[in-house]
N, C-alpha and C positions, 0 to 999 in steps of 0.2 A: 382336317376339320377342327381337331382339338387345338391345333396351332392358331387357327383363325379365331377360335373362341377365346383362347388365352390372350391374344392381341386385343380382342374386344374388351375383355375384363380389365386388362392393363390400361387401356384407353379410358375406361370408365373411372378407374381408380385415380388416374391423373386428372381427369375432369373434376372429380369430387374434391381432390386435393387443391386444385386451382380455385374452385369455388370457395372452399374454406379460407384459403389465403386472402381471396378478394373480400370476404366477409369481415376480416379482421380490420378494425379501425385503429389507426395510429394517430396519437395526439402528442404534441409537444407542450409541456407545461413549464413555463418560465416562472421561477419562484424568487428566491432570495440568496444571500450568501450561504454557503454550505454549512457554516457554523451557527446559523440562526435557527430558531424554532420553526420559522415559516418554511425552511427547506425540509425539516423533518416532517412537517405537515404535508408537503408536496409528495414526499416519498410514501407517506401513509395513504394519500389519495390515489397514487399510482397503484399501490397494492390493492386498495379497495376496488378500484375500477376493474382490475384484472379479475379479482375474485368474484365481484358482483355481476360481471358480464360473461363468466365462464371463459375468459380469455379472449372475448370478442373485442374488448377495448384495451389497447396497449398504450400506456402513457410513459413517455420519456421525459424525465425531469432535467431541466437545465438550471445551472446556477446563474444568479443575476447579481449585479452590483446595487440594485435597488429598484423601487417602484417607478421612478421616472424613466429609467432605461427600458423597463418592461413596456411602458406606454409608447415610447419612441419607436420601439421595434415593430409596432403594428404597421409602420410606413412601408417596411420592406418584407415583412412576414406575410405569408399567404397560407391557405389551407387550414388545418386544424391546430391553430395556434391559440393556446390558453395561457393567460398570465394573471398575476395577482397584483392588485394596487388599491389604494383607497379611492372610492368613487369621486372624491373631490379633485383628484389629479386628472381623471378623465374629463371632468367638467372644465378644468383649466386648459387642458390640451385642445378641447373642442372650441374654446373661446380664444385660444392663442394668447393666454395670459401667464404672468409670473415666469416660471422657468421654461414655458413653451412660447414665450413672446418671440416673434420672428421665425417660428418653426412650424407654423400652421400647415396642415395637410388634410386633404379630403378623407384620408384613411381614418382619421380620428373620429369622424362622424359615423363610421361603420362599426365602431366598438359597441358590443352588446354584453350585458351581464348574464351570468349563469346561476351562481349561488353564492351566499355569504360564507366566509370562513372566519375563524376567531379574530376578534377585534384587538387592536393595540390598546391595552388597558392601562391607565395611569395608576401607579401605586406609590403613595407616600408612606414609607415604612420607617418606624422609629422604635428604638428599644422600649420594651414595656416598662422598664424602670426609669425612663427618662422624664416622666411626668408630663408627657405630651398627649393631649386628647383633641386638640384643634390646631389650626394653622397659627393662631395667635400665640400658642404655647411654644412655637418654634423659635421665638426670640432668644437670641444668645446661644442657640444650639449649633452644632457643626453638622452640616448636611452634605452628602455626596450626590451630585446630580450627573456626573459623567461629562463627556464632551462630544459634540457633533451629532449625537443620535437624536431621534424624534423625542425620546423621553427627556433628554437633557434640555432640548429647546423648550419643550412644554413645561418642564419643571421650573426653568428660569422665568418663563412667561407667567406661570401661576404665582410664583413668589412676588413678582412685580405687581400683578393684578390685586393680590390680597394684602399689599402693603408690607411685605416681609423681605423685600429685596436687600435692603441695607441692614437688616436686623438678624440675618442668618450668616454664619460663617460657612463658606464653601470649601470643602476639602479637596486638595489636589491629589486625588487618588483615582485610579482607573475603576470603572464600574465593575469590572470582573473581580476586583478585590473587595467589593462592598461587604460581603458576609464576614470575611476575616477581620476587616476593619471595624465592623460593628461588634464582633465578639471581643476584640482586645480593647475596646473603648476609644479607639482612634476617632470614631464618628458617633453621632447620636442617631443618625438615620440616613436613609438613601432614597433616591427616586428612581423608579424603573418603569419602563413601558413594555408590555408584551402581552401575549395571550394569557388569560388566567386559567388555572392557577399557575403563577410564574415560578419556575424552578428555584430562582434565588430567594424568593419570598418564602417558599416552602422550607428551604434550608434554614433561613434565618429564624423563622417561626419555631421550627423544631429544635434548633440548637441554642438559640439565645432568648427567645420570647420577644415578640414584637406586637406593636399596634399599627394597623393600617388605617390611616386617617380617612374619615368620610368627609365629603364635600356637601355643603348645604345646597339646596336647589338654586338659591341666588348666586352662589359661587359657580355652580355648573353653568348657569345662564351667562355669567360673565366670560367664561372660557369660550363660549360658542361652539362647544363640542357636544357630541351625543352623550346622554346619560347612560350609565351602565351600573347595574347593581350586582355586586359579588355576593352570592348567598352566604348566610351564616354557616360556619363549619368548613369553609373552603380551606382555611389555614388553621394550624394548631392554635388553640386559645382564642379563636375568633367566635364569640358568642352571638354576634348580631350581624346583620347584612351591612355591607359597605357601599355607600353611594359614591361613585367616582365618574370619570369621563373616559371616553374611548374614541379612537379613530377607526371607523369601520373599514374592513378589508374585504374585497370581493374577488371572486374568480371571473374573469372576463374572457371573451373571445371576439371575433369579428363576424360580419355577415358572410365571410367566405365559408364558414362552417355551415353545412346543410342542416335542415331542421331535425332530421332523424338523429344525427350525431349529437346535436345539442340536447335533444330530448333524452337520449339514453345517458349522456353524461350527468345531466341534472337528476334524473330518476335514480341512477345508481348511487350518486352522492348521498341523497337523502335516505335511500334504503340501507346504505352501509354506515351511516353516521353513528348509530347506536353502537355498532360493533367497534368502530374506531374509538368511540368514547371509553370503551372498556380498557383499551390499550393506552390512551392518552386523554386525560380528563379535560383538556382544553376544548375538545369537541362537544362536551356537554353544555358549553355555554352558547352553542349555535342552535337557534330555534327559529320558528316562523317569525318571531318578533324582530329579528335582524333584517328581515326583508324590507322593512320601512327605511333602512339606511341606504338602500339602492336607489339613488336619485335619478339615474338615467334609464335608458331603455334596456329591457331584457331581450335576449334572443327569442325569436318567435317559437323556436323549438322548446325552449325553457318555459315560455308562456303556456304552451300546450300542457306541459306537465303540471304546472301550478294550478291551472284551471281544473284539470282532472281531480286534483287533490283538495280543491276548495280553498287555496291560499288567497288571501285578500291582496289584490294588486291595485295600484293606482293607475290613472289614465296615462301619467307620464312614463310609467314602466312598460306600457304596451304600445 
C-alpha cells in the first residue's frame, strides 16, 4: 500500500512539474549588434521579464545586423518572435517600398507593436570653448559625423538642410575615436545618434566640457523627424533642456503571439521600467508620451493592458 501511495505521490510531482514547465513562456527577442546599446537593452529586458514574471517568461536574446533584417525575419519566424525596429520600417515593409521593394509579403501585415523603447536621439556635440551655440556657428569648424550609421546619414542630411554642408570640415576619423579626438583638439565636435544619455556624450561632457546644440522648432520640422527634449542636467554642464530629433524605436511581434503572452510582456515591461532605469538611465526617457510614435497597430493583448491603465490610444493603433 505504501508503495502504491509513493507511486501516486511521484506521479503527482511529475504532473506538477510538467504543468510548471508548460506554464513557462519562451520568447525570442531579436535586437541589434552585440556591441550596441540596443543589445544591452535587450539583455536588460530579458532579465526584467524573468524577474517580473517570477521566471514565467524566459527571453532569449539574439544578435542582429540591423532593423531591416529584424523586419524581414517575420516572413519565416513564427511563435513568440519579438524584434525591435523603427515604426517607419514596418510601414515601408507593409507598403513594399524603399528597401522592401519587390519583397512584399503578407506576413508584414501581421506585425503588431508591444511597447516603445529608447529612441535613437540626435546629438550635435561641440567643445564648450569652440564658441558654438547654433548651427550657423559651425562654419569653419571641424566636425566628425562617422560613416554608414544612422547618425552619420542624419548628420549629413541636417548640415545640408541648414545650409552648412560646404561650410564645415568633415574629419576622417572613426566615431569610436570621437572623444579622444575632441580632447586633443583634432575636431571641434561630433555627431552621434543613440539613446540618451549617450555614453560618449557623457564621457565628453565630463572630461572635456561640451555644448549639445538645440534645434529650433522650424529646423525640427525641416528634418521631418520626431521632436525629443533632453532634460536639463542630463549631461555635465547642461543647464537647460535640449530640443533635438529622434527616430522612435519599438518592440514588435506578430499576430502569432497569443493575447495573454502579449499582455504579460507589455505589463511586465512597464512594471519593471523604473527598476531598469535605476541601472541604465536611458530607460528614464521612455514614458507614455512615446506611445504617440507607434504609428501602426498594437497587439490586441497589449491594447488590453493599455486600456486597463488608461493610456491614450489612437484608432490606428487599435
